[in-house]
Steps between C-alpha positions, in 0.01 A plus 500: 500500500728548205811707581429744216152559630639554850745754366230690313270501802784616725576790266134601484465481878814706564383762248160522670670519844710797385206681347283436804774623730531819299124546522519472876734797508238714322183380677389637833440254784138607549393418145332172406742452210789498749355205687430319174863556400620366835285185465620460139861527618441225754337277243785552258756396765301188576479416127873568457584255778260244354665526158849487652436187699307334219785551256753373758283193566470418131872553442581267786255237373641513150855476635407191700334339195822534297703307756 
């Protein structure tokens, strides 16, 4: 994954995490949209970790190629 793409994806994910967290403050735990927001929050964290480790793996591979 290109580092610029990783940075853009990270910014988008963090923005969505913040917005989703704010939505959780407004929603009531009994509503269906609350549970959808919780699932969405979990999926965003998983995607964030995937992007983070993918960018690190690519950076490490490109560093080893240069040597």
